C-alpha positions as CSV (number, residue, x, y, z in Angstrom):
1,M,-22.9,-13.5,6.5
2,S,-21.1,-13.6,3.2
3,L,-21.6,-10.5,1.0
4,V,-19.4,-11.9,-2.2
5,T,-18.2,-14.9,-2.8
6,L,-15.8,-16.3,-5.6
7,S,-15.6,-19.9,-6.5
8,G,-12.8,-21.2,-9.1
9,V,-12.5,-17.3,-11.1
10,A,-10.4,-17.1,-13.8
11,K,-9.8,-14.5,-16.2
12,S,-7.6,-13.5,-19.4
13,H,-6.8,-10.6,-21.5
14,G,-6.0,-11.7,-24.8
15,A,-2.9,-13.8,-24.7
16,Q,-2.1,-12.7,-21.0
17,H,-3.3,-15.1,-18.3
18,L,-4.0,-13.3,-15.0
19,F,-5.2,-15.9,-12.9
20,S,-7.3,-19.0,-12.5
21,G,-9.3,-21.3,-9.5
22,V,-9.4,-18.0,-7.5
23,G,-11.8,-18.3,-4.5
24,L,-12.6,-15.6,-1.7
25,Q,-15.2,-15.0,0.6
26,I,-16.1,-11.6,1.9
27,A,-17.8,-11.6,4.9
28,A,-19.4,-8.7,6.7
29,G,-16.7,-6.9,9.1
30,R,-13.9,-8.4,6.9
31,R,-11.3,-6.2,5.6
32,I,-9.1,-7.5,3.0
33,A,-5.9,-5.9,1.3
34,I,-5.2,-7.2,-2.1
35,V,-1.3,-6.9,-3.0
36,G,0.7,-8.5,-5.6
37,P,3.0,-7.4,-8.3
38,N,2.0,-4.8,-11.0
39,G,0.1,-6.7,-13.9
40,A,-0.9,-9.5,-11.6
41,G,-4.8,-8.6,-12.4
42,K,-5.6,-7.0,-8.9
43,T,-7.6,-4.3,-10.7
44,T,-9.3,-6.5,-12.9
45,L,-10.2,-8.8,-9.7
46,V,-11.8,-5.8,-7.9
47,E,-13.8,-5.1,-10.9
48,I,-15.1,-8.6,-11.1
49,I,-16.2,-8.5,-7.4
50,A,-17.7,-4.9,-8.3
51,G,-19.6,-6.4,-11.4
52,E,-17.5,-4.0,-13.6
53,Q,-15.9,-7.0,-15.4
54,E,-17.3,-10.6,-16.2
55,A,-15.1,-13.3,-15.4
56,D,-13.9,-15.9,-18.1
57,S,-14.9,-18.9,-15.9
58,G,-16.0,-19.8,-12.0
59,T,-18.9,-18.1,-10.2
60,V,-19.6,-14.8,-8.3
61,A,-22.3,-15.0,-5.8
62,R,-23.5,-11.9,-4.5
63,G,-25.8,-11.6,-1.5
64,R,-29.1,-10.4,-2.1
65,D,-29.4,-6.5,-1.5
66,V,-25.9,-6.3,-1.0
67,V,-24.9,-2.6,-1.7
68,I,-21.1,-2.5,-3.4
69,G,-19.6,1.1,-3.8
70,Y,-16.4,0.9,-5.7
71,L,-13.8,3.6,-6.3
72,P,-11.4,2.9,-9.2
73,Q,-8.0,4.6,-9.8
74,D,-9.4,6.9,-12.5
75,V,-12.4,8.7,-12.1
76,P,-14.5,10.6,-14.7
77,A,-14.5,14.4,-14.5
78,G,-17.4,16.0,-12.8
79,R,-19.3,18.9,-13.8
80,G,-22.4,21.2,-12.5
81,R,-22.9,20.3,-9.0
82,S,-20.5,21.6,-6.0
83,V,-18.4,19.5,-4.2
84,L,-21.2,19.1,-1.4
85,D,-24.1,18.2,-3.7
86,E,-21.7,15.7,-5.5
87,V,-20.8,14.2,-2.6
88,M,-24.3,14.3,-0.9
89,A,-25.9,12.6,-4.2
90,G,-23.8,9.5,-3.0
91,A,-26.7,8.9,-0.4
92,A,-29.2,8.8,-3.1
93,E,-32.1,7.4,-1.2
94,A,-31.8,9.9,1.8
95,T,-31.8,12.9,-0.7
96,G,-34.6,11.5,-2.8
97,I,-36.8,11.0,0.5
98,E,-36.0,14.8,1.5
99,R,-36.6,16.0,-1.9
100,R,-40.1,14.0,-1.8
101,M,-40.5,15.6,1.6
102,R,-40.0,19.0,0.5
103,H,-42.8,18.4,-2.6
104,I,-45.5,17.0,0.2
105,E,-44.6,19.9,2.2
106,A,-45.5,22.2,-0.6
107,E,-48.6,19.9,-1.7
108,T,-50.0,19.9,1.8
109,A,-50.1,23.7,2.1
110,E,-52.2,23.9,-1.2
111,A,-54.7,20.8,-0.1
112,T,-57.8,21.8,0.4
113,E,-59.9,18.3,0.7
114,E,-59.3,16.6,4.2
115,E,-59.0,13.2,2.7
116,E,-56.0,14.3,0.3
117,L,-54.1,16.2,3.2
118,T,-54.6,13.0,5.2
119,E,-53.3,10.7,2.9
120,L,-50.2,13.6,2.3
121,L,-49.6,13.3,5.9
122,A,-49.5,10.0,6.3
123,E,-46.9,9.6,3.6
124,Y,-45.1,12.4,5.3
125,G,-44.7,10.4,8.2
126,R,-43.5,7.3,6.9
127,L,-40.9,9.2,4.8
128,Q,-39.8,11.1,7.8
129,D,-39.4,7.8,9.9
130,R,-37.2,6.4,7.0
131,F,-35.3,9.6,6.6
132,A,-34.4,9.8,10.3
133,A,-33.6,6.0,10.4
134,I,-31.1,6.1,7.6
135,G,-29.3,9.3,9.3
136,G,-30.9,12.0,6.7
137,Y,-31.0,14.8,9.4
138,S,-27.1,14.5,10.1
139,L,-26.3,14.0,6.1
140,E,-24.9,17.3,5.4
141,S,-22.7,17.3,8.5
142,E,-21.6,14.1,8.1
143,A,-20.8,15.0,4.2
144,R,-19.0,18.5,5.4
145,R,-17.1,16.1,7.9
146,I,-15.9,13.8,5.4
147,L,-14.7,16.5,3.0
148,A,-13.0,18.0,6.0
149,G,-11.0,14.9,6.4
150,L,-10.0,14.5,2.8
151,G,-8.6,18.1,2.8
152,F,-11.4,20.2,1.7
153,A,-11.4,23.6,3.1
154,Q,-14.9,25.0,4.1
155,T,-15.0,27.3,1.6
156,D,-14.2,24.8,-1.1
157,V,-17.2,22.7,-0.8
158,E,-19.4,25.3,-2.0
159,R,-17.2,25.4,-5.4
160,E,-18.0,23.7,-8.8
161,V,-16.3,20.4,-8.8
162,G,-15.1,21.1,-12.5
163,E,-12.8,23.8,-11.0
164,F,-10.7,21.2,-9.1
165,S,-7.7,19.1,-10.4
166,G,-8.2,15.3,-11.3
167,G,-6.5,14.7,-7.7
168,W,-9.2,16.4,-5.9
169,M,-12.0,15.3,-8.2
170,M,-10.8,11.6,-7.0
171,R,-11.0,12.7,-3.4
172,V,-14.8,14.3,-4.2
173,A,-15.5,10.5,-5.8
174,L,-14.1,8.9,-2.4
175,G,-16.0,11.2,-0.2
176,R,-19.4,10.4,-2.0
177,L,-18.4,6.7,-1.5
178,L,-17.9,7.2,2.3
179,L,-21.2,9.0,2.6
180,Q,-22.9,6.5,0.8
181,N,-22.0,3.8,3.4
182,P,-21.9,0.7,1.0
183,D,-22.5,-2.8,2.8
184,L,-19.1,-3.6,0.9
185,L,-16.3,-0.9,0.0
186,L,-13.9,-1.6,-2.9
187,L,-11.0,0.7,-3.1
188,D,-8.3,0.6,-5.7
189,E,-5.4,2.6,-4.7
190,P,-7.1,5.2,-2.3
191,T,-4.0,6.8,-0.9
192,N,-2.5,7.9,-4.4
193,H,-4.1,11.5,-4.3
194,L,-4.0,12.1,-0.3
195,D,-1.7,13.9,1.4
196,L,-0.2,12.6,4.7
197,A,-3.0,13.9,7.0
198,S,-5.6,12.8,4.6
199,V,-4.4,9.4,4.6
200,E,-4.1,9.2,8.4
201,W,-7.8,10.6,8.6
202,L,-8.8,8.1,5.9
203,Q,-7.3,5.0,7.8
204,S,-8.8,6.2,10.8
205,F,-12.3,6.4,9.0
206,L,-11.9,2.8,7.6
207,A,-10.7,1.2,10.9
208,E,-13.9,2.2,12.4
209,Y,-16.1,1.3,9.3
210,A,-18.7,-1.4,10.2
211,G,-19.1,-2.6,6.5
212,A,-16.4,-4.8,4.8
213,I,-13.6,-3.5,3.0
214,V,-11.4,-4.7,0.2
215,L,-8.7,-2.6,-0.9
216,V,-6.0,-2.8,-3.5
217,S,-2.6,-0.7,-1.9
218,H,0.7,-0.7,-1.9
219,D,1.1,1.3,1.3
220,R,2.6,-1.0,4.1
221,D,1.2,1.5,7.0
222,F,-2.0,1.7,5.4
223,I,-2.8,-2.1,5.3
224,D,-1.8,-2.2,9.0
225,V,-4.0,0.0,10.2
226,V,-7.0,-0.9,8.4
227,A,-6.7,-4.5,6.9
228,N,-7.3,-7.8,9.0
229,R,-6.6,-10.0,6.0
230,V,-3.8,-10.0,3.4
231,A,-4.6,-11.8,-0.1
232,E,-1.6,-12.1,-2.2
233,L,-2.3,-12.4,-5.9
234,A,0.9,-13.7,-7.6
235,H,1.7,-16.3,-10.5
236,G,-1.9,-16.3,-11.6
237,E,-3.1,-17.6,-8.0
238,L,-5.0,-16.0,-4.9
239,T,-3.4,-16.8,-1.3
240,E,-5.2,-15.4,1.7
241,Y,-3.5,-14.8,4.9
242,V,-4.9,-13.6,8.4
243,G,-3.3,-10.6,10.0
244,D,-1.8,-7.2,8.8
245,Y,0.9,-6.6,6.3
246,A,3.9,-7.7,8.8
247,Q,2.1,-10.7,9.8
248,F,1.5,-11.7,6.2
249,I,5.2,-11.5,5.6
250,E,6.2,-14.1,8.2
251,Q,3.4,-16.2,7.1
252,R,4.3,-16.1,3.3
253,E,7.6,-16.7,4.2
254,A,6.8,-20.0,6.4
255,R,4.3,-20.8,3.8
256,V,7.0,-20.6,1.0
257,A,9.7,-22.4,3.0
258,Q,7.1,-25.6,3.7
259,L,6.1,-25.8,-0.1
260,E,10.0,-25.9,-1.1
261,A,10.6,-28.3,1.3
262,A,7.8,-30.5,0.0
263,A,8.7,-29.9,-3.7
264,R,11.9,-31.1,-3.0
265,S,11.1,-34.0,-1.0
266,Q,8.6,-34.8,-3.8
267,Q,11.4,-34.7,-6.3
268,R,13.7,-37.0,-4.6
269,K,10.7,-39.6,-4.7
270,I,10.2,-39.1,-8.4
271,A,13.8,-39.3,-9.2
272,H,14.3,-42.5,-7.1
273,T,10.6,-43.9,-8.9
274,E,12.0,-42.9,-12.3
275,A,15.5,-44.6,-11.4
276,F,13.6,-47.6,-10.5
277,I,11.4,-47.5,-14.0
278,E,14.8,-47.2,-16.2
279,R,16.4,-49.9,-14.3
280,F,13.8,-52.3,-14.6
281,R,11.8,-51.1,-17.9
282,Y,13.1,-53.8,-19.8
283,K,13.2,-56.9,-17.2
284,A,9.5,-58.9,-17.6
285,T,9.6,-59.9,-14.0
286,K,9.5,-56.4,-12.9
287,A,7.1,-55.2,-15.9
288,R,4.0,-55.2,-13.4
289,Q,5.9,-53.0,-11.0
290,V,7.3,-50.8,-13.7
291,Q,3.8,-50.1,-15.3
292,S,2.5,-49.6,-11.4
293,R,5.0,-47.1,-10.7
294,I,4.5,-45.2,-14.3
295,K,0.7,-45.1,-13.5
296,S,1.5,-43.4,-10.0
297,L,3.7,-40.7,-11.5
298,E,0.9,-39.8,-14.1
299,R,-1.3,-39.5,-11.3
300,L,0.7,-37.7,-9.0
301,D,-0.5,-34.0,-7.9
302,R,2.9,-32.4,-8.3
303,V,3.9,-30.2,-5.4
304,E,4.9,-26.6,-7.2
305,A,7.2,-23.9,-5.1
306,P,6.6,-20.7,-5.9
307,T,8.6,-19.8,-9.1
308,A,10.3,-16.7,-8.0
309,R,11.0,-15.3,-4.5
310,T,10.8,-11.7,-3.7
311,R,13.9,-10.4,-5.7
312,N,16.6,-8.8,-4.2
313,V,18.4,-7.2,-7.0
314,R,21.1,-4.4,-6.1
315,F,22.8,-1.9,-8.5
316,R,25.8,0.3,-7.6
317,F,24.8,3.7,-9.0
318,R,27.7,6.1,-10.4
319,E,28.5,8.5,-7.9
320,P,27.2,11.9,-8.7
321,P,29.6,14.8,-8.9
322,R,30.5,16.2,-5.6
323,S,28.7,19.2,-4.6
324,G,29.6,22.1,-2.5
325,R,28.7,21.6,1.1
326,T,25.6,24.2,0.5
327,V,23.7,22.6,-2.3
328,I,21.0,25.4,-2.5
329,T,20.0,28.7,-0.9
330,L,16.4,30.2,-1.1
331,H,16.7,33.8,0.4
332,D,13.4,36.3,0.7
333,L,11.3,34.3,-1.5
334,H,7.8,35.8,-2.3
335,Q,5.2,33.3,-4.4
336,R,1.5,33.6,-5.1
337,Y,-1.2,32.5,-7.3
338,G,-3.5,35.6,-7.6
339,D,-4.8,36.7,-4.3
340,H,-3.5,33.8,-2.9
341,V,-0.1,34.0,-1.0
342,V,2.0,30.7,-0.9
343,Y,5.4,32.5,0.7
344,D,6.1,35.5,1.7
345,S,9.7,36.1,2.5
346,L,10.9,32.4,3.1
347,D,14.4,31.5,3.7
348,L,15.9,27.9,3.3
349,E,19.1,26.1,3.0
350,L,19.9,22.8,2.1
351,E,23.3,20.9,2.7
352,R,25.1,18.4,1.0
353,G,23.9,14.6,2.1
354,Q,21.0,15.9,3.4
355,K,17.7,13.4,2.2
356,V,14.7,15.9,3.0
357,A,11.2,14.7,3.2
358,L,8.7,17.6,2.5
359,I,5.5,16.8,4.6
360,G,2.4,19.3,5.2
361,P,-1.5,19.5,4.4
362,N,-2.5,19.7,0.7
363,G,-2.3,23.3,-0.6
364,A,0.3,24.1,2.1
365,G,3.0,24.8,-0.8
366,K,4.9,21.3,-0.7
367,S,4.7,21.0,-4.8
368,T,5.8,24.9,-5.0
369,L,8.5,24.6,-3.1
370,L,9.7,21.6,-4.4
371,K,9.3,22.8,-8.0
372,I,11.1,26.1,-7.3
373,L,14.2,24.0,-5.8
374,A,14.2,21.9,-8.9
375,G,14.2,25.0,-11.0
376,V,11.0,24.2,-12.9
377,L,9.1,27.0,-11.7
378,P,9.6,30.8,-11.6
379,F,8.8,32.9,-8.5
380,E,8.0,36.3,-7.6
381,G,10.7,38.0,-5.6
382,G,13.6,36.5,-3.8
383,S,16.7,34.7,-4.8
384,R,17.4,31.0,-5.4
385,E,21.1,30.4,-5.7
386,L,22.7,26.3,-6.5
387,G,25.9,25.7,-4.6
388,S,29.3,24.6,-6.3
389,K,28.6,22.0,-9.1
390,V,25.2,21.2,-8.4
391,R,23.0,19.5,-10.7
392,V,19.7,18.8,-10.3
393,A,16.9,16.3,-11.7
394,Y,13.2,16.5,-10.9
395,F,10.7,13.8,-11.2
396,A,6.8,13.9,-11.3
397,Q,4.1,12.0,-12.4
398,H,3.9,14.1,-15.6
399,Q,7.3,12.4,-16.6
400,I,5.5,9.4,-17.5
401,D,3.7,11.3,-20.1
402,A,7.2,12.1,-21.7
403,L,7.9,8.7,-22.4
404,D,7.9,7.5,-25.7
405,P,5.1,4.7,-26.6
406,A,6.8,3.4,-29.5
407,R,10.0,2.8,-28.1
408,T,10.7,-0.2,-26.2
409,V,11.9,-0.1,-22.7
410,F,15.8,-0.4,-23.3
411,E,15.6,2.3,-26.3
412,E,13.6,4.7,-23.7
413,L,16.5,4.3,-21.0
414,A,19.1,4.9,-23.9
415,T,17.7,8.4,-24.5
416,A,19.1,9.3,-21.0
417,A,22.1,7.0,-20.8
418,A,24.5,8.4,-23.5
419,R,27.6,7.9,-20.9
420,M,26.6,4.1,-20.0
421,T,27.6,0.8,-21.5
422,T,25.0,-1.8,-22.8
423,A,25.7,-4.1,-19.8
424,E,25.6,-1.2,-17.3
425,M,22.3,-0.2,-19.0
426,R,20.7,-3.9,-18.5
427,R,22.0,-3.8,-15.0
428,L,20.0,-0.6,-14.1
429,L,17.1,-1.9,-15.7
430,G,17.5,-5.0,-14.0
431,A,17.6,-3.4,-10.6
432,F,14.4,-1.7,-11.7
433,L,12.9,-5.2,-12.3
434,F,13.0,-5.0,-15.5
435,S,15.0,-8.2,-17.0
436,G,14.8,-10.9,-19.8
437,D,12.2,-10.3,-22.6
438,A,10.7,-7.4,-20.6
439,I,13.5,-5.0,-21.8
440,D,12.2,-5.3,-25.3
441,K,8.6,-4.6,-24.4
442,Q,7.2,-1.3,-25.9
443,V,6.6,1.3,-23.6
444,A,2.8,1.6,-24.9
445,V,2.0,-1.9,-23.2
446,L,3.7,-1.0,-19.7
447,S,1.6,-0.7,-16.6
448,G,1.3,2.6,-14.9
449,G,3.9,1.1,-12.2
450,E,5.9,-0.1,-15.0
451,Q,6.0,3.2,-16.6
452,T,6.9,4.7,-13.0
453,R,10.0,2.5,-12.8
454,L,11.2,3.3,-16.2
455,A,10.9,6.8,-15.6
456,L,12.8,6.6,-12.3
457,A,15.6,4.5,-13.7
458,K,16.1,7.2,-16.6
459,L,16.3,9.8,-13.9
460,L,19.2,7.9,-12.4
461,A,20.9,6.8,-15.1
462,D,22.7,10.2,-15.6
463,P,23.7,10.9,-12.2
464,V,22.9,14.3,-10.6
465,N,23.5,15.4,-6.7
466,L,20.3,17.1,-6.5
467,L,17.0,15.0,-6.8
468,C,13.8,16.4,-6.3
469,L,10.9,13.6,-6.4
470,D,7.1,14.3,-6.2
471,E,5.1,11.2,-5.3
472,P,7.4,8.7,-6.7
473,T,5.8,5.6,-5.4
474,N,2.3,6.3,-7.1
475,H,1.0,3.1,-8.9
476,L,4.2,1.0,-7.7
477,D,3.7,-2.2,-6.2
478,M,5.7,-3.4,-2.9
479,A,8.7,-4.8,-4.9
480,S,9.0,-1.6,-7.2
481,R,8.9,0.7,-3.7
482,D,11.9,-1.6,-2.2
483,V,13.7,-1.1,-5.4
484,L,13.3,2.8,-4.9
485,E,14.0,2.5,-1.3
486,D,17.1,0.8,-1.8
487,A,18.2,3.6,-4.9
488,L,17.2,6.3,-2.6
489,N,19.4,5.4,0.4
490,E,22.4,4.5,-1.9
491,F,22.1,7.7,-3.4
492,G,25.1,10.0,-2.7
493,G,23.5,13.1,-3.4
494,T,20.9,15.4,-1.6
495,L,17.2,14.5,-2.1
496,V,14.1,16.3,-1.3
497,L,11.0,13.8,-1.6
498,I,7.3,14.4,-1.5
499,T,5.3,11.2,-0.8
500,H,2.3,10.0,1.2
501,D,4.1,6.7,2.0
502,R,5.2,7.1,5.6
503,Y,7.4,3.8,5.2
504,L,9.4,5.2,2.8
505,I,10.3,8.7,4.6
506,R,11.0,6.5,7.8
507,S,13.5,4.5,5.7
508,V,15.1,7.4,3.4
509,A,14.8,10.7,5.5
510,N,17.2,12.3,7.6
511,T,15.6,15.4,7.4
512,I,11.9,16.8,7.9
513,I,10.7,20.0,6.6
514,E,7.2,20.9,7.6
515,V,5.5,23.1,5.3
516,N,2.5,24.9,6.3
517,G,0.9,28.3,6.7
518,G,3.8,29.9,4.3
519,T,6.6,28.8,6.7
520,A,9.2,25.6,6.2
521,T,10.3,24.4,9.5
522,M,12.9,21.8,9.3
523,Y,13.7,19.6,12.0
524,R,17.5,17.9,11.3
525,G,16.4,14.4,12.4
526,D,14.5,11.2,11.0
527,F,10.8,10.8,11.3
528,E,11.0,9.2,14.6
529,Y,12.6,12.3,15.5
530,Y,9.9,14.5,13.8
531,A,7.3,12.9,15.5
532,A,9.1,13.4,19.1
533,K,9.1,17.0,18.7
534,R,5.4,17.3,17.3
535,G,3.5,14.6,19.4
536,V,2.9,12.8,16.3
537,D,1.5,8.9,16.8
538,I,3.7,6.7,14.7
539,E,2.5,3.4,15.9
540,Q,-1.4,4.1,15.1
541,R,-2.5,0.2,14.0
542,G,-5.3,-2.2,14.0
543,A,-8.8,-2.2,12.0
544,T,-11.7,-3.1,14.2
545,E,-14.9,-5.0,12.9
546,G,-17.2,-2.0,14.0
547,Q,-20.6,-1.9,15.0
548,A,-23.5,-0.4,12.2
549,T,-24.9,2.5,12.8
550,P,-26.9,5.1,10.4
551,R,-23.9,6.2,8.9
552,G,-21.5,2.8,9.2
553,L,-19.4,4.4,11.9
554,A,-19.5,2.7,15.5
555,E,-20.6,5.5,18.0
556,Q,-17.9,6.3,20.5
557,P,-18.7,7.8,24.2
558,V,-18.0,11.2,24.7
559,A,-15.4,11.8,26.7
560,K,-15.0,14.6,28.9
561,R,-12.9,17.4,27.3
562,G,-10.3,19.6,28.8
563,T,-8.8,22.5,27.5
564,A,-7.1,22.8,24.2
565,A,-3.7,23.4,25.9
566,E,-4.4,19.9,27.9
567,T,-5.4,18.1,25.2
568,A,-2.2,19.2,23.4
569,A,-0.1,18.4,25.9
570,R,-1.9,15.0,26.8
571,K,-1.3,13.8,23.1
572,R,2.3,15.1,22.9
573,Q,3.0,13.3,26.1
574,E,1.2,9.9,25.2
575,A,2.9,10.3,21.7
576,D,6.3,10.8,23.1
577,R,5.9,7.8,25.4
578,R,4.9,5.6,22.2
579,N,7.6,7.1,20.2
580,R,10.4,6.5,23.1
581,R,9.2,2.8,23.5
582,Y,9.3,2.4,19.1
583,R,13.0,3.8,19.3
584,R,13.9,1.5,22.3
585,T,12.5,-1.6,21.0
586,R,13.3,-1.1,17.5
587,E,16.4,-3.2,17.9
588,L,14.9,-5.9,19.9
589,R,12.0,-6.4,17.7
590,A,14.2,-6.7,14.5
591,A,16.8,-8.9,16.2
592,L,13.5,-10.8,17.4
593,E,12.4,-11.2,13.8
594,R,15.8,-12.6,12.5
595,T,15.9,-14.9,15.3
596,E,12.2,-16.0,14.7
597,R,13.1,-16.5,10.8
598,E,16.4,-18.5,11.4
599,A,14.4,-20.6,13.7
600,R,11.7,-21.3,10.7
601,T,14.6,-22.2,8.1
602,T,16.2,-24.4,10.9
603,V,12.8,-26.5,11.5
604,A,12.4,-26.5,7.9
605,E,16.2,-28.0,7.5
606,L,15.4,-30.7,10.4
607,A,12.2,-31.8,8.7
608,E,14.1,-32.4,5.3
609,L,16.7,-34.1,7.3
610,A,14.4,-36.3,9.4
611,E,12.6,-37.3,6.1
612,R,15.9,-38.3,4.5
613,L,17.0,-40.5,7.5
614,A,13.6,-41.6,7.4
615,D,14.1,-43.1,3.8
616,G,15.4,-46.8,3.9
617,S,17.2,-46.4,0.8
618,T,19.3,-43.8,2.5
619,Y,20.9,-46.5,4.5
620,A,22.6,-48.1,1.7
621,D,25.7,-45.3,1.7
622,A,27.2,-45.4,5.3
623,D,29.0,-42.3,4.6
624,L,25.7,-40.4,3.4
625,V,24.1,-41.4,6.9
626,R,26.9,-40.4,9.0
627,R,27.0,-36.9,7.5
628,L,23.2,-36.4,7.5
629,V,23.2,-37.6,11.1
630,E,25.9,-34.8,11.9
631,R,24.0,-32.1,10.2
632,H,20.7,-33.2,12.2
633,N,22.5,-32.9,15.5
634,T,24.1,-29.6,14.6
635,A,20.7,-28.4,13.4
636,L,19.3,-29.8,16.9
637,D,21.9,-27.7,18.8
638,H,21.2,-24.7,16.8
639,S,17.6,-25.0,16.8
640,A,17.9,-25.3,20.7
641,D,20.3,-22.1,20.7
642,L,18.0,-20.2,18.7
643,E,14.8,-21.0,21.0
644,T,17.0,-19.5,24.0
645,R,17.8,-16.5,22.4
646,R,14.3,-15.8,21.1
647,A,13.1,-16.5,24.4
648,A,15.7,-14.1,26.1
649,L,14.6,-11.5,23.2
650,A,11.0,-11.9,23.8
651,A,11.4,-11.3,27.9
652,E,13.8,-8.3,27.2
653,L,10.9,-6.7,25.1
654,A,8.1,-7.7,27.6
655,A,9.8,-6.2,30.3
656,V,10.6,-2.9,28.1
657,D,6.5,-3.0,27.5
658,A,5.9,-3.5,31.4
659,E,8.2,-0.5,32.2
660,D,6.4,1.5,29.8
661,L,3.0,0.8,31.2
662,V,4.2,1.3,34.7
663,S,5.5,5.1,33.5
664,A,2.4,5.6,32.0
665,E,0.4,5.0,34.9
């Protein structure tokens, strides 16, 4: 059953063409992640699906009685209701029925006529049946469960919505939408304001959700768990792939290679035809053939290869001044907000070269600790001591607000790059995906992701040796996140990072600090080491289709529960086993991926060579034929070698899987 179908949809904003010819079918149970560069029109496309915007052309067909729930990137501030009441308002039908039932109960107590009483009781019975059918009796407990999953304490759910910051208001809006249980969930960057624990809860909730989901996200891990399809919006076109994000990357590479090979082949044929036309254009005996070829070129449906591959721009950052071995020390630190004690006698020491990810639940004090380390937040007691020659820089989302909208990108960077030459500034902007005319764009017209990239470029323009970053990936697309990852891996100083992007943590961090309960526990190892120590599962994957229930979740059989200690030990053992397998197979999987990628390239080369050898005109040049045959034979041998290597790697990987299965039993 199709919930929403798009056909030939096009949209422009003024002179800016976003996309055209977009077709998409959103069927029940389908989970589609829309990806693409900043500014491609992903949010606009989602708003067209939601009915918030109209397409310039094409059709949008929505199924009859289909309920669509939409979570935008920014939500209006709520006032006047508690968090719980605001979320429960999402289930308007259930709350309306409950309100009418309360009124009938009051009217029944006052009814004096038997006929009136009979009618009231009949209506009450119908409402009661409907209320039970839509899960009304479990509505409040479900709302509380959702809010707990999104990080709200039990005491917070009764507080007025207006008391919370914008990020927490976004969670309230998300909770309201999840309780509404629509047929189609539209989510635009739903993880931007969530901590790691809430992201993991949300992805588990969505993986079991019975309805369809369309989401815009740049979180690879989140997409892998939630989505079963990926739709890439790029260069004005939408291309849909079946599978998770990793499978999307493989399929896209194969598709691009095929398109490029087809475009090259077509271009050779066009060149051959044009050469014939030029040679015989003025020869009367060939006039009919010339005209026929001219018309065939005019009618030809040109194969267009993608105009740009994923960029791989590298920039060598200036080495920051070398600090002393001890970069920063916090001793006997005390910090509170009113009666809430955040830290009481905290000690922490960071050393040169550490790349630290701060993790922990919202409200545990991660941002407070980061600001204290950066020197932008005073504290009540204790000491903060910087090491020798330490220079600190701090990034948070409010840095974007400090950009001057009247300046160009180049002019804004220049305010922080006094010691860089013009060529160095251009290379730095190129590394952050600003090139050509883009460096002359005004800051005022940049997207949120572009502004974040510019703010990060400014931060890295003046070398420091202690870099403190608070959620730097918010609003960044995949290519921009790759740039940031490269920059942070290359950074030669000490890094302290808060992010909900687990991919970035795994790629960059060599130290994990878990912040919780007023403590900061250091794990001197990467995320895999931390996961093994804490019993965290780092391989959770796989969206399911789900089965409809009154609350939109598949009901799971209740397993017999052991003691808390037994459950914790079992989970830790299972996570240890998965993490050991992850570490053991990481190099194997990487080698297998490289081999398969090389094999696809070789197959494309063989196809091109075979096509050239099949062209009769090739044999007019004996030397060319000899070279092509040699290349074809070499490619054949290489393809056979790659297949042998691929089979060996796949067998070795399967052996590890079997060994782990036996050990698990």
